[in-house]
All heavy atoms as TSV, in Angstrom:
chain	resi	resn	atom	element	x	y	z
A	1	VAL	N	N	113.006	98.949	124.447
A	1	VAL	CA	C	112.230	97.747	124.321
A	1	VAL	C	C	113.205	96.637	124.057
A	1	VAL	O	O	112.842	95.491	124.199
A	1	VAL	CB	C	111.150	97.892	123.250
A	1	VAL	CG1	C	110.366	96.608	122.995
A	1	VAL	CG2	C	110.225	99.023	123.490
A	2	GLY	N	N	114.367	96.912	123.562
A	2	GLY	CA	C	115.345	95.879	123.273
A	2	GLY	C	C	115.367	95.374	121.929
A	2	GLY	O	O	115.964	94.293	121.613
A	3	VAL	N	N	114.757	96.060	120.987
A	3	VAL	CA	C	114.694	95.629	119.642
A	3	VAL	C	C	115.887	96.359	118.891
A	3	VAL	O	O	116.045	97.505	119.022
A	3	VAL	CB	C	113.387	96.044	118.938
A	3	VAL	CG1	C	113.379	95.645	117.474
A	3	VAL	CG2	C	112.207	95.392	119.636
A	4	LYS	N	N	116.638	95.570	118.149
A	4	LYS	CA	C	117.743	96.138	117.423
A	4	LYS	C	C	117.214	97.197	116.452
A	4	LYS	O	O	116.121	97.184	115.869
A	4	LYS	CB	C	118.528	95.056	116.572
A	4	LYS	CG	C	119.166	94.105	117.445
A	4	LYS	CD	C	119.913	93.099	116.535
A	4	LYS	CE	C	120.504	92.033	117.401
A	4	LYS	NZ	N	121.215	91.031	116.593
A	5	GLU	N	N	118.131	98.210	116.236
A	5	GLU	CA	C	117.766	99.271	115.346
A	5	GLU	C	C	117.420	98.840	113.941
A	5	GLU	O	O	116.529	99.402	113.250
A	5	GLU	CB	C	118.904	100.366	115.295
A	5	GLU	CG	C	118.484	101.568	114.565
A	5	GLU	CD	C	119.572	102.707	114.583
A	5	GLU	OE1	O	120.361	102.735	115.553
A	5	GLU	OE2	O	119.570	103.472	113.626
A	6	SER	N	N	118.081	97.814	113.417
A	6	SER	CA	C	117.804	97.342	112.074
A	6	SER	C	C	116.478	96.697	111.985
A	6	SER	O	O	115.720	96.856	111.013
A	6	SER	CB	C	118.856	96.303	111.638
A	6	SER	OG	O	118.916	95.215	112.506
A	7	HIS	N	N	116.033	96.006	113.073
A	7	HIS	CA	C	114.761	95.431	113.159
A	7	HIS	C	C	113.673	96.555	113.276
A	7	HIS	O	O	112.597	96.381	112.787
A	7	HIS	CB	C	114.642	94.414	114.346
A	7	HIS	CG	C	115.444	93.174	114.054
A	7	HIS	ND1	N	115.239	92.318	113.059
A	7	HIS	CD2	C	116.495	92.655	114.862
A	7	HIS	CE1	C	116.116	91.327	113.121
A	7	HIS	NE2	N	116.887	91.519	114.215
A	8	GLN	N	N	114.000	97.519	114.008
A	8	GLN	CA	C	112.977	98.672	114.235
A	8	GLN	C	C	112.715	99.292	112.870
A	8	GLN	O	O	111.598	99.616	112.563
A	8	GLN	CB	C	113.616	99.707	115.154
A	8	GLN	CG	C	113.564	99.402	116.582
A	8	GLN	CD	C	114.209	100.469	117.392
A	8	GLN	OE1	O	114.517	101.577	116.938
A	8	GLN	NE2	N	114.253	100.262	118.704
A	9	MET	N	N	113.802	99.528	112.059
A	9	MET	CA	C	113.519	100.149	110.714
A	9	MET	C	C	112.675	99.301	109.802
A	9	MET	O	O	111.802	99.680	109.125
A	9	MET	CB	C	114.943	100.460	110.051
A	9	MET	CG	C	115.672	101.574	110.786
A	9	MET	SD	S	114.673	103.048	111.118
A	9	MET	CE	C	114.446	103.659	109.519
A	10	THR	N	N	112.883	97.906	109.917
A	10	THR	CA	C	112.090	97.022	109.183
A	10	THR	C	C	110.565	97.051	109.581
A	10	THR	O	O	109.734	97.101	108.783
A	10	THR	CB	C	112.613	95.591	109.275
A	10	THR	OG1	O	113.972	95.528	108.801
A	10	THR	CG2	C	111.695	94.624	108.474
A	11	ILE	N	N	110.389	97.114	110.891
A	11	ILE	CA	C	109.044	97.202	111.456
A	11	ILE	C	C	108.420	98.498	111.050
A	11	ILE	O	O	107.225	98.534	110.567
A	11	ILE	CB	C	109.108	97.064	112.945
A	11	ILE	CG1	C	109.502	95.702	113.403
A	11	ILE	CG2	C	107.723	97.453	113.608
A	11	ILE	CD1	C	109.830	95.520	114.812
A	12	PHE	N	N	109.158	99.643	111.132
A	12	PHE	CA	C	108.595	100.945	110.659
A	12	PHE	C	C	108.261	100.936	109.206
A	12	PHE	O	O	107.223	101.526	108.801
A	12	PHE	CB	C	109.590	102.041	110.983
A	12	PHE	CG	C	109.856	102.285	112.411
A	12	PHE	CD1	C	111.050	102.807	112.910
A	12	PHE	CD2	C	108.808	102.060	113.375
A	12	PHE	CE1	C	111.253	103.066	114.245
A	12	PHE	CE2	C	109.001	102.321	114.798
A	12	PHE	CZ	C	110.211	102.751	115.183
A	13	ARG	N	N	109.065	100.268	108.400
A	13	ARG	CA	C	108.822	100.217	106.952
A	13	ARG	C	C	107.552	99.465	106.653
A	13	ARG	O	O	106.679	99.855	105.854
A	13	ARG	CB	C	110.012	99.633	106.220
A	13	ARG	CG	C	109.991	99.765	104.740
A	13	ARG	CD	C	111.273	99.340	103.972
A	13	ARG	NE	N	111.998	98.181	104.490
A	13	ARG	CZ	C	113.135	98.271	105.157
A	13	ARG	NH1	N	113.697	99.320	105.476
A	13	ARG	NH2	N	113.678	97.149	105.599
A	14	ILE	N	N	107.312	98.323	107.376
A	14	ILE	CA	C	106.114	97.528	107.164
A	14	ILE	C	C	104.899	98.344	107.625
A	14	ILE	O	O	103.872	98.351	106.905
A	14	ILE	CB	C	106.231	96.176	107.941
A	14	ILE	CG1	C	107.286	95.319	107.214
A	14	ILE	CG2	C	104.890	95.406	107.950
A	14	ILE	CD1	C	107.692	94.076	108.022
A	15	ILE	N	N	105.007	98.936	108.731
A	15	ILE	CA	C	103.837	99.747	109.189
A	15	ILE	C	C	103.498	100.896	108.304
A	15	ILE	O	O	102.345	101.173	107.998
A	15	ILE	CB	C	104.096	100.288	110.655
A	15	ILE	CG1	C	104.122	99.153	111.699
A	15	ILE	CG2	C	103.129	101.297	111.088
A	15	ILE	CD1	C	104.662	99.475	113.000
A	16	ALA	N	N	104.513	101.546	107.798
A	16	ALA	CA	C	104.260	102.691	106.776
A	16	ALA	C	C	103.648	102.136	105.527
A	16	ALA	O	O	102.727	102.795	104.993
A	16	ALA	CB	C	105.658	103.349	106.468
A	17	ALA	N	N	104.050	100.973	105.085
A	17	ALA	CA	C	103.478	100.439	103.924
A	17	ALA	C	C	102.021	100.067	104.116
A	17	ALA	O	O	101.125	100.315	103.268
A	17	ALA	CB	C	104.198	99.106	103.525
A	18	ILE	N	N	101.649	99.508	105.291
A	18	ILE	CA	C	100.285	99.189	105.673
A	18	ILE	C	C	99.439	100.472	105.708
A	18	ILE	O	O	98.319	100.509	105.173
A	18	ILE	CB	C	100.209	98.402	106.877
A	18	ILE	CG1	C	100.791	97.070	106.832
A	18	ILE	CG2	C	98.748	98.366	107.453
A	18	ILE	CD1	C	101.003	96.285	108.057
A	19	LEU	N	N	99.956	101.543	106.207
A	19	LEU	CA	C	99.256	102.804	106.273
A	19	LEU	C	C	98.967	103.307	104.919
A	19	LEU	O	O	97.922	103.886	104.556
A	19	LEU	CB	C	99.971	103.848	107.149
A	19	LEU	CG	C	100.032	103.417	108.664
A	19	LEU	CD1	C	100.942	104.406	109.383
A	19	LEU	CD2	C	98.631	103.552	109.178
A	20	HIS	N	N	100.025	103.237	103.957
A	20	HIS	CA	C	99.806	103.622	102.559
A	20	HIS	C	C	98.809	102.873	101.888
A	20	HIS	O	O	97.927	103.302	101.168
A	20	HIS	CB	C	101.226	103.692	101.834
A	20	HIS	CG	C	101.984	104.877	102.061
A	20	HIS	ND1	N	101.706	106.055	101.560
A	20	HIS	CD2	C	103.171	104.905	102.756
A	20	HIS	CE1	C	102.660	106.952	101.950
A	20	HIS	NE2	N	103.534	106.276	102.663
A	21	LEU	N	N	98.763	101.539	102.140
A	21	LEU	CA	C	97.844	100.627	101.535
A	21	LEU	C	C	96.358	101.043	101.981
A	21	LEU	O	O	95.462	101.007	101.175
A	21	LEU	CB	C	98.116	99.240	101.939
A	21	LEU	CG	C	97.288	98.104	101.284
A	21	LEU	CD1	C	97.441	98.153	99.779
A	21	LEU	CD2	C	97.662	96.762	101.830
A	22	GLY	N	N	96.150	101.525	103.151
A	22	GLY	CA	C	94.931	101.953	103.725
A	22	GLY	C	C	94.453	103.224	102.974
A	22	GLY	O	O	93.227	103.504	103.017
A	23	ASN	N	N	95.364	104.001	102.374
A	23	ASN	CA	C	94.968	105.221	101.736
A	23	ASN	C	C	94.756	105.034	100.199
A	23	ASN	O	O	94.444	105.992	99.499
A	23	ASN	CB	C	96.030	106.301	101.933
A	23	ASN	CG	C	95.985	106.802	103.318
A	23	ASN	OD1	O	94.969	106.859	103.964
A	23	ASN	ND2	N	97.191	107.123	103.873
A	24	LEU	N	N	94.960	103.822	99.772
A	24	LEU	CA	C	94.884	103.520	98.314
A	24	LEU	C	C	93.446	103.670	97.859
A	24	LEU	O	O	92.470	103.261	98.460
A	24	LEU	CB	C	95.330	102.057	98.129
A	24	LEU	CG	C	95.613	101.596	96.702
A	24	LEU	CD1	C	96.797	102.360	96.223
A	24	LEU	CD2	C	95.930	100.076	96.829
A	25	LYS	N	N	93.294	104.303	96.742
A	25	LYS	CA	C	91.985	104.490	96.036
A	25	LYS	C	C	91.721	103.308	95.095
A	25	LYS	O	O	92.418	103.252	94.043
A	25	LYS	CB	C	91.929	105.807	95.350
A	25	LYS	CG	C	92.135	106.988	96.219
A	25	LYS	CD	C	90.890	107.692	96.628
A	25	LYS	CE	C	91.206	109.013	97.208
A	25	LYS	NZ	N	91.119	109.111	98.639
A	26	ILE	N	N	90.731	102.495	95.368
A	26	ILE	CA	C	90.276	101.443	94.498
A	26	ILE	C	C	88.964	101.782	93.855
A	26	ILE	O	O	87.995	101.972	94.640
A	26	ILE	CB	C	90.246	100.023	95.194
A	26	ILE	CG1	C	91.623	99.728	95.802
A	26	ILE	CG2	C	89.721	98.947	94.250
A	26	ILE	CD1	C	91.671	98.507	96.568
A	27	GLN	N	N	88.900	101.881	92.532
A	27	GLN	CA	C	87.690	102.268	91.914
A	27	GLN	C	C	86.964	101.026	91.451
A	27	GLN	O	O	87.503	100.163	90.838
A	27	GLN	CB	C	87.900	103.156	90.626
A	27	GLN	CG	C	88.589	104.516	90.873
A	27	GLN	CD	C	90.099	104.425	90.983
A	27	GLN	OE1	O	90.713	103.578	90.381
A	27	GLN	NE2	N	90.707	105.452	91.696
A	28	GLY	N	N	85.578	101.081	91.814
A	28	GLY	CA	C	84.768	99.937	91.389
A	28	GLY	C	C	84.066	100.303	90.036
A	28	GLY	O	O	83.784	101.464	89.825
A	29	GLU	N	N	83.938	99.277	89.211
A	29	GLU	CA	C	83.308	99.455	87.885
A	29	GLU	C	C	82.219	98.374	87.728
A	29	GLU	O	O	82.287	97.348	88.318
A	29	GLU	CB	C	84.350	99.448	86.780
A	29	GLU	CG	C	85.443	100.477	86.941
A	29	GLU	CD	C	86.572	100.222	86.035
A	29	GLU	OE1	O	86.504	99.391	85.107
A	29	GLU	OE2	O	87.611	100.918	86.200
A	30	ARG	N	N	81.321	98.542	86.810
A	30	ARG	CA	C	80.234	97.696	86.494
A	30	ARG	C	C	79.599	97.029	87.670
A	30	ARG	O	O	79.663	95.870	87.904
A	30	ARG	CB	C	80.819	96.518	85.662
A	30	ARG	CG	C	81.194	96.965	84.214
A	30	ARG	CD	C	81.477	95.766	83.360
A	30	ARG	NE	N	82.883	95.488	83.490
A	30	ARG	CZ	C	83.430	94.283	83.059
A	30	ARG	NH1	N	82.638	93.389	82.528
A	30	ARG	NH2	N	84.724	94.089	83.190
A	31	ASP	N	N	79.081	98.002	88.525
A	31	ASP	CA	C	78.330	97.584	89.746
A	31	ASP	C	C	79.086	96.751	90.671
A	31	ASP	O	O	78.651	95.780	91.305
A	31	ASP	CB	C	77.054	96.860	89.372
A	31	ASP	CG	C	76.036	97.773	88.594
A	31	ASP	OD1	O	76.053	98.987	88.887
A	31	ASP	OD2	O	75.269	97.279	87.756
A	32	GLY	N	N	80.427	97.010	90.815
A	32	GLY	CA	C	81.264	96.307	91.660
A	32	GLY	C	C	81.838	95.040	91.244
A	32	GLY	O	O	82.510	94.356	91.988
A	33	GLU	N	N	81.627	94.704	90.080
A	33	GLU	CA	C	82.143	93.437	89.472
A	33	GLU	C	C	83.575	93.499	89.159
A	33	GLU	O	O	84.264	92.531	89.165
A	33	GLU	CB	C	81.329	93.064	88.290
A	33	GLU	CG	C	79.881	92.548	88.572
A	33	GLU	CD	C	79.741	91.324	89.328
A	33	GLU	OE1	O	80.548	90.377	89.189
A	33	GLU	OE2	O	78.876	91.360	90.344
A	34	VAL	N	N	84.037	94.706	88.841
A	34	VAL	CA	C	85.429	94.883	88.462
A	34	VAL	C	C	85.976	96.100	89.222
A	34	VAL	O	O	85.281	97.042	89.527
A	34	VAL	CB	C	85.507	95.206	86.927
A	34	VAL	CG1	C	86.943	95.469	86.556
A	34	VAL	CG2	C	84.890	94.146	86.055
A	35	SER	N	N	87.307	95.992	89.550
A	35	SER	CA	C	87.921	97.077	90.324
A	35	SER	C	C	89.194	97.405	89.604
A	35	SER	O	O	89.767	96.566	88.942
A	35	SER	CB	C	88.054	96.803	91.748
A	35	SER	OG	O	88.844	95.637	91.883
A	36	SER	N	N	89.724	98.595	89.905
A	36	SER	CA	C	91.063	99.015	89.355
A	36	SER	C	C	91.675	100.058	90.338
A	36	SER	O	O	91.063	100.673	91.095
A	36	SER	CB	C	90.823	99.638	87.995
A	36	SER	OG	O	90.123	100.815	88.071
A	37	VAL	N	N	92.982	100.083	90.164
A	37	VAL	CA	C	93.801	101.028	90.893
A	37	VAL	C	C	94.557	101.833	89.941
A	37	VAL	O	O	95.147	101.303	88.994
A	37	VAL	CB	C	94.789	100.327	91.844
A	37	VAL	CG1	C	95.631	101.252	92.605
A	37	VAL	CG2	C	94.049	99.449	92.872
A	38	SER	N	N	94.551	103.127	90.009
A	38	SER	CA	C	95.292	103.962	89.161
A	38	SER	C	C	96.827	103.675	89.242
A	38	SER	O	O	97.352	103.567	90.357
A	38	SER	CB	C	95.122	105.453	89.494
A	38	SER	OG	O	95.996	106.290	88.734
A	39	SER	N	N	97.503	103.591	88.066
A	39	SER	CA	C	98.906	103.369	88.139
A	39	SER	C	C	99.670	104.556	88.642
A	39	SER	O	O	100.875	104.468	88.983
A	39	SER	CB	C	99.409	102.998	86.685
A	39	SER	OG	O	99.158	104.051	85.836
A	40	GLU	N	N	99.024	105.694	88.714
A	40	GLU	CA	C	99.679	106.931	89.186
A	40	GLU	C	C	99.414	107.155	90.637
A	40	GLU	O	O	99.773	108.262	91.158
A	40	GLU	CB	C	99.285	108.014	88.348
A	40	GLU	CG	C	99.740	107.860	86.860
A	40	GLU	CD	C	99.225	108.975	85.970
A	40	GLU	OE1	O	98.631	109.962	86.421
A	40	GLU	OE2	O	99.481	108.847	84.725
A	41	ASP	N	N	98.736	106.295	91.385
A	41	ASP	CA	C	98.365	106.468	92.762
A	41	ASP	C	C	99.704	106.524	93.556
A	41	ASP	O	O	100.435	105.601	93.562
A	41	ASP	CB	C	97.485	105.330	93.234
A	41	ASP	CG	C	96.863	105.606	94.650
A	41	ASP	OD1	O	97.654	105.865	95.562
A	41	ASP	OD2	O	95.660	105.580	94.682
A	42	GLU	N	N	99.916	107.627	94.255
A	42	GLU	CA	C	101.145	107.871	95.059
A	42	GLU	C	C	101.273	106.829	96.189
A	42	GLU	O	O	102.338	106.514	96.530
A	42	GLU	CB	C	101.224	109.303	95.557
A	42	GLU	CG	C	100.142	109.667	96.535
A	42	GLU	CD	C	100.226	111.137	96.926
A	42	GLU	OE1	O	99.575	111.935	96.244
A	42	GLU	OE2	O	100.859	111.372	98.026
A	43	HIS	N	N	100.117	106.436	96.766
A	43	HIS	CA	C	100.163	105.507	97.876
A	43	HIS	C	C	100.583	104.124	97.414
A	43	HIS	O	O	101.293	103.449	98.101
A	43	HIS	CB	C	98.788	105.452	98.540
A	43	HIS	CG	C	98.506	106.792	99.212
A	43	HIS	ND1	N	99.165	107.300	100.272
A	43	HIS	CD2	C	97.513	107.699	98.861
A	43	HIS	CE1	C	98.583	108.534	100.548
A	43	HIS	NE2	N	97.624	108.787	99.718
A	44	LEU	N	N	100.171	103.716	96.229
A	44	LEU	CA	C	100.557	102.402	95.647
A	44	LEU	C	C	102.116	102.385	95.402
A	44	LEU	O	O	102.798	101.496	95.739
A	44	LEU	CB	C	99.781	102.160	94.361
A	44	LEU	CG	C	100.272	100.812	93.735
A	44	LEU	CD1	C	99.911	99.645	94.605
A	44	LEU	CD2	C	99.488	100.682	92.392
A	45	SER	N	N	102.586	103.577	94.793
A	45	SER	CA	C	104.026	103.681	94.609
A	45	SER	C	C	104.788	103.624	95.882
A	45	SER	O	O	105.838	102.891	95.887
A	45	SER	CB	C	104.302	105.009	93.907
A	45	SER	OG	O	103.708	105.037	92.669
A	46	SER	N	N	104.333	104.327	96.928
A	46	SER	CA	C	105.092	104.316	98.276
A	46	SER	C	C	104.959	102.861	98.782
A	46	SER	O	O	105.965	102.329	99.286
A	46	SER	CB	C	104.356	105.255	99.196
A	46	SER	OG	O	104.517	106.587	98.713
A	47	PHE	N	N	103.844	102.215	98.754
A	47	PHE	CA	C	103.703	100.894	99.317
A	47	PHE	C	C	104.678	99.965	98.575
A	47	PHE	O	O	105.425	99.170	99.346
A	47	PHE	CB	C	102.234	100.371	99.053
A	47	PHE	CG	C	101.974	98.969	99.439
A	47	PHE	CD1	C	101.685	98.641	100.711
A	47	PHE	CD2	C	102.035	97.950	98.435
A	47	PHE	CE1	C	101.443	97.333	101.038
A	47	PHE	CE2	C	101.798	96.697	98.835
A	47	PHE	CZ	C	101.595	96.326	100.083
A	48	CYS	N	N	104.768	99.998	97.281
A	48	CYS	CA	C	105.650	99.115	96.490
A	48	CYS	C	C	107.100	99.359	96.821
A	48	CYS	O	O	107.955	98.437	96.985
A	48	CYS	CB	C	105.355	99.185	95.042
A	48	CYS	SG	S	103.744	98.526	94.623
A	49	SER	N	N	107.412	100.647	96.976
A	49	SER	CA	C	108.784	101.056	97.172
A	49	SER	C	C	109.234	100.509	98.576
A	49	SER	O	O	110.349	100.008	98.787
A	49	SER	CB	C	108.862	102.558	97.147
A	49	SER	OG	O	110.110	102.971	97.507
A	50	LEU	N	N	108.338	100.723	99.603
A	50	LEU	CA	C	108.684	100.321	100.974
A	50	LEU	C	C	108.917	98.782	101.060
A	50	LEU	O	O	109.689	98.375	101.912
A	50	LEU	CB	C	107.607	100.813	101.927
A	50	LEU	CG	C	107.607	102.306	102.245
A	50	LEU	CD1	C	106.251	102.756	102.884
A	50	LEU	CD2	C	108.760	102.698	103.139
A	51	LEU	N	N	108.072	98.033	100.354
A	51	LEU	CA	C	108.118	96.617	100.521
A	51	LEU	C	C	109.030	95.911	99.417
A	51	LEU	O	O	109.307	94.730	99.441
A	51	LEU	CB	C	106.772	95.940	100.512
A	51	LEU	CG	C	105.822	96.349	101.756
A	51	LEU	CD1	C	104.557	95.635	101.600
A	51	LEU	CD2	C	106.604	96.001	102.995
A	52	GLY	N	N	109.397	96.672	98.387
A	52	GLY	CA	C	110.253	96.126	97.416
A	52	GLY	C	C	109.568	95.193	96.421
A	52	GLY	O	O	110.098	94.135	96.034
A	53	VAL	N	N	108.294	95.471	96.165
A	53	VAL	CA	C	107.484	94.680	95.295
A	53	VAL	C	C	107.218	95.396	93.936
A	53	VAL	O	O	107.297	96.580	93.885
A	53	VAL	CB	C	106.161	94.188	95.888
A	53	VAL	CG1	C	106.328	93.319	97.084
A	53	VAL	CG2	C	105.268	95.406	96.261
A	54	GLU	N	N	106.947	94.605	92.940
A	54	GLU	CA	C	106.750	95.245	91.654
A	54	GLU	C	C	105.417	95.955	91.454
A	54	GLU	O	O	104.428	95.409	91.842
A	54	GLU	CB	C	106.869	94.102	90.500
A	54	GLU	CG	C	106.942	94.671	89.141
A	54	GLU	CD	C	107.052	93.521	88.164
A	54	GLU	OE1	O	107.731	92.518	88.473
A	54	GLU	OE2	O	106.519	93.697	87.012
A	55	HIS	N	N	105.499	97.164	91.059
A	55	HIS	CA	C	104.385	98.024	90.994
A	55	HIS	C	C	103.234	97.441	90.158
A	55	HIS	O	O	102.034	97.387	90.613
A	55	HIS	CB	C	104.809	99.384	90.416
A	55	HIS	CG	C	103.706	100.450	90.488
A	55	HIS	ND1	N	102.763	100.641	89.531
A	55	HIS	CD2	C	103.472	101.484	91.405
A	55	HIS	CE1	C	101.975	101.647	89.838
A	55	HIS	NE2	N	102.423	102.127	90.931
A	56	SER	N	N	103.563	96.987	88.960
A	56	SER	CA	C	102.488	96.512	88.074
A	56	SER	C	C	101.848	95.211	88.648
A	56	SER	O	O	100.578	94.967	88.477
A	56	SER	CB	C	102.954	96.174	86.697
A	56	SER	OG	O	103.970	95.312	86.704
A	57	GLN	N	N	102.636	94.329	89.234
A	57	GLN	CA	C	102.126	93.127	89.856
A	57	GLN	C	C	101.152	93.479	90.996
A	57	GLN	O	O	100.167	92.856	91.148
A	57	GLN	CB	C	103.174	92.218	90.249
A	57	GLN	CG	C	103.956	91.561	89.154
A	57	GLN	CD	C	103.043	90.530	88.434
A	57	GLN	OE1	O	102.448	89.689	89.083
A	57	GLN	NE2	N	103.094	90.622	87.103
A	58	MET	N	N	101.523	94.322	91.863
A	58	MET	CA	C	100.689	94.674	93.012
A	58	MET	C	C	99.416	95.308	92.574
A	58	MET	O	O	98.350	95.070	93.040
A	58	MET	CB	C	101.476	95.667	93.976
A	58	MET	CG	C	100.760	95.900	95.193
A	58	MET	SD	S	100.178	94.470	96.178
A	58	MET	CE	C	101.864	93.811	96.616
A	59	GLN	N	N	99.510	96.187	91.574
A	59	GLN	CA	C	98.351	96.870	91.001
A	59	GLN	C	C	97.356	95.855	90.488
A	59	GLN	O	O	96.172	95.896	90.705
A	59	GLN	CB	C	98.729	97.772	89.860
A	59	GLN	CG	C	97.552	98.555	89.271
A	59	GLN	CD	C	98.081	99.456	88.085
A	59	GLN	OE1	O	99.224	99.409	87.762
A	59	GLN	NE2	N	97.257	100.286	87.603
A	60	HIS	N	N	97.924	94.824	89.741
A	60	HIS	CA	C	97.059	93.724	89.248
A	60	HIS	C	C	96.449	92.895	90.361
A	60	HIS	O	O	95.215	92.700	90.318
A	60	HIS	CB	C	97.872	92.816	88.345
A	60	HIS	CG	C	97.142	91.634	87.862
A	60	HIS	ND1	N	96.289	91.671	86.816
A	60	HIS	CD2	C	97.136	90.367	88.230
A	60	HIS	CE1	C	95.762	90.494	86.599
A	60	HIS	NE2	N	96.298	89.652	87.495
A	61	TRP	N	N	97.269	92.392	91.280
A	61	TRP	CA	C	96.668	91.455	92.244
A	61	TRP	C	C	95.873	92.045	93.396
A	61	TRP	O	O	95.116	91.363	94.088
A	61	TRP	CB	C	97.857	90.640	92.869
A	61	TRP	CG	C	98.346	89.737	91.747
A	61	TRP	CD1	C	99.617	89.750	91.226
A	61	TRP	CD2	C	97.697	88.583	91.127
A	61	TRP	NE1	N	99.780	88.802	90.264
A	61	TRP	CE2	C	98.581	88.056	90.234
A	61	TRP	CE3	C	96.398	88.095	91.281
A	61	TRP	CZ2	C	98.200	86.992	89.446
A	61	TRP	CZ3	C	96.041	87.002	90.524
A	61	TRP	CH2	C	96.928	86.481	89.603
A	62	LEU	N	N	95.940	93.434	93.524
A	62	LEU	CA	C	95.019	94.058	94.467
A	62	LEU	C	C	93.575	93.965	93.935
A	62	LEU	O	O	92.592	94.109	94.676
A	62	LEU	CB	C	95.399	95.440	94.707
A	62	LEU	CG	C	96.638	95.643	95.661
A	62	LEU	CD1	C	97.036	97.134	95.717
A	62	LEU	CD2	C	96.219	95.201	97.123
A	63	CYS	N	N	93.424	93.828	92.663
A	63	CYS	CA	C	92.031	93.887	92.004
A	63	CYS	C	C	91.594	92.579	91.443
A	63	CYS	O	O	90.532	92.463	90.822
A	63	CYS	CB	C	92.047	94.927	90.900
A	63	CYS	SG	S	92.435	96.567	91.551
A	64	HIS	N	N	92.376	91.443	91.608
A	64	HIS	CA	C	91.952	90.179	91.130
A	64	HIS	C	C	92.009	89.160	92.270
A	64	HIS	O	O	92.963	89.113	93.018
A	64	HIS	CB	C	92.898	89.710	89.972
A	64	HIS	CG	C	92.698	90.534	88.808
A	64	HIS	ND1	N	93.319	91.796	88.613
A	64	HIS	CD2	C	91.989	90.438	87.664
A	64	HIS	CE1	C	93.038	92.298	87.502
A	64	HIS	NE2	N	92.171	91.495	86.876
A	65	ARG	N	N	91.064	88.271	92.312
A	65	ARG	CA	C	90.983	87.257	93.335
A	65	ARG	C	C	91.984	86.086	93.199
A	65	ARG	O	O	92.365	85.479	94.146
A	65	ARG	CB	C	89.570	86.741	93.502
A	65	ARG	CG	C	88.604	87.781	93.885
A	65	ARG	CD	C	87.258	87.229	93.940
A	65	ARG	NE	N	86.285	88.370	93.944
A	65	ARG	CZ	C	85.017	88.217	93.947
A	65	ARG	NH1	N	84.519	86.989	93.925
A	65	ARG	NH2	N	84.151	89.196	93.952
A	66	LYS	N	N	92.207	85.727	91.932
A	66	LYS	CA	C	92.999	84.511	91.695
A	66	LYS	C	C	94.358	84.839	91.222
A	66	LYS	O	O	94.539	85.858	90.560
A	66	LYS	CB	C	92.291	83.620	90.642
A	66	LYS	CG	C	91.004	83.029	91.146
A	66	LYS	CD	C	90.332	82.172	90.139
A	66	LYS	CE	C	89.010	81.766	90.592
A	66	LYS	NZ	N	88.278	80.919	89.615
């Protein structure tokens, strides 16, 4: 396709992170008013590792609108 190997690896890392995000378990509480993600969720850990983002921040902002 003509894409450099370093760019291919970046693309693969992003796609893998998106696939892990799709497997994330988000629990709803209080009739859907509040949600949470387990800090031990392996998919969240993989997502954060692949994208280089902080685990606790991603866990927080996946469940808060602002």
